[in-house]
C-alpha atoms as one frame of an Amber mdcrd trajectory, in Angstrom:
protein
   0.000   0.000   0.000   3.003   2.321   0.426   3.466   2.353  -3.353  -0.192
   2.558  -4.359  -0.256   6.320  -4.755   2.463   8.625  -6.002   1.843  10.928
  -3.030   2.575   8.202  -0.472   5.642   6.935  -2.309   6.934  10.490  -2.726
   6.373  11.192   1.002   8.322   8.074   1.998  11.241   8.858  -0.309  11.295
  12.449   0.930  11.284  11.316   4.582  14.132   8.865   3.894  16.150  11.592
   2.175  15.934  13.752   5.325  17.601  11.134   7.520  20.985  12.304   8.745
  22.685   8.951   8.025  23.509   6.829   5.017  20.285   5.116   3.914  20.364
   1.941   1.855  17.071   1.411   0.064  16.766  -2.221  -0.982  14.198  -1.575
  -3.680  11.674  -4.268  -4.500  10.919  -4.446  -8.246   7.379  -3.147  -7.623
   8.746  -0.114  -5.764  11.080   0.656  -8.654   8.326   0.133 -11.215   5.861
   2.383  -9.403   8.517   5.033  -8.841   9.299   5.082 -12.577   5.601   5.158
 -13.453   4.967   8.116 -11.145   8.210   9.966 -11.825   9.498   9.537  -8.268
  13.289   9.578  -7.968  14.297   7.003  -5.347  17.943   7.933  -4.823  18.598
  11.358  -3.390  20.777  12.986  -0.754  21.786  10.167   1.595  19.631   7.472
  -0.059  21.441   4.765  -2.027  19.209   2.397  -3.987  20.326  -1.203  -4.426
  18.812  -4.302  -5.970  17.007  -6.891  -3.826  19.436  -9.160  -1.997  19.537
 -12.893  -1.329  18.160 -13.734   2.102  21.471 -14.384   3.879  23.087 -11.290
   2.360  20.110  -9.226   3.522  20.527 -10.596   7.047  24.214  -9.649   6.995
  23.381  -6.110   5.874  20.672  -5.847   8.515  23.072  -6.991  11.219  25.365
  -4.037  10.419  22.558  -1.467  10.338  21.964   1.248  12.942  18.255   0.763
  12.339  15.675  -0.537   9.894  12.765   1.266   8.275  10.446  -1.167   6.559
   6.937  -2.176   5.624   7.950  -5.841   5.418   6.558  -8.181   8.053   9.473
 -10.581   7.723  12.144  -7.927   8.161  10.474  -6.627  11.314  10.986 -10.002
  12.929  14.528 -10.401  11.585  15.470  -6.969  12.990  14.001  -7.943  16.359
  15.968 -11.189  16.430  19.203  -9.336  15.581  18.580  -6.558  18.100  18.314
  -3.869  15.419  15.790  -1.091  16.164  13.001  -1.120  13.587  10.476   1.470
  12.449   7.567   0.017  10.532   5.834   2.421   8.182   2.440   0.791   8.547
  -0.469   1.041  10.958  -0.136  -2.532  12.242   2.264  -5.437  12.520   1.974
  -9.208  12.327   4.523  -9.332  15.141   3.134  -7.360  18.122   5.843  -8.970
  20.279   8.391  -6.822  18.434   6.736  -3.674  19.801   7.644  -4.615  23.379
  10.405  -2.438  24.742  10.550  -0.271  21.633  12.468  -2.657  19.385   9.859
  -1.914  16.730   7.602   1.120  16.492   4.759   1.772  14.095   5.152   5.058
  12.229   2.622   5.349   9.431   2.836   9.153   9.572   6.555   9.104   8.701
   7.492  11.542  11.467  11.228  11.641  12.276  12.212   8.383  10.606  15.839
   9.158  11.422  15.016   8.505  15.072  15.435   4.783  14.348  19.197   5.310
  14.028  19.343   7.136  17.378  16.886   5.041  19.363  18.433   3.270  22.325
  16.576   0.111  23.257  17.223  -0.837  26.867  14.622  -3.564  27.249  16.148
  -7.054  27.131  14.958  -8.823  24.021  13.761 -11.954  25.748  12.715 -14.842
  23.568   9.057 -14.518  22.578   9.708 -16.691  19.520  11.497 -19.450  21.421
  15.023 -20.093  22.620  16.471 -20.968  19.219  16.936 -24.650  19.974  13.904
 -26.190  18.250  16.021 -28.120  15.735  18.095 -29.854  18.417  14.922 -30.755
  20.337  13.403 -32.264  17.195  16.562 -34.277  16.501  16.529 -35.608  20.074
  12.878 -36.628  19.771  13.570 -38.381  16.470  16.572 -40.201  17.960  14.532
 -41.425  20.903  11.722 -42.476  18.586  14.177 -44.352  16.320  15.744 -46.088
  19.317  12.327 -47.318  20.426  11.998 -44.947  23.345   8.464 -43.737  23.759
   8.263 -39.965  23.697
């Protein structure tokens, strides 16, 4: 929906350009197509536009970021898991857990997007999505099952 109207897309690009840090815009093909169609220039001032990245490369880039501004549900969660402050330019999130402690904030109005690079998150992340050991638990269950141990 952030690319549905030229006004919204223009407002987002303008807000990104005002951020007082280097901004890497990983531009989805639809974003680029709509920008061309509406005459919106994506790269300006501190904004550098790059092509979409493979998943692992995107995670590496995210891990080095001061903050993330996104409308992607998946990236909100990835930022949370990596401890990177996230600003979601939508009115809602699929991951309300990420809003706890300010790791993610909803900012549909685009006010002070640069705040994401200055935001200090002091709340411990916790593990609302689990402890990260599901695979080893599954392997153990399968081993016990294979060895005839009732689980």
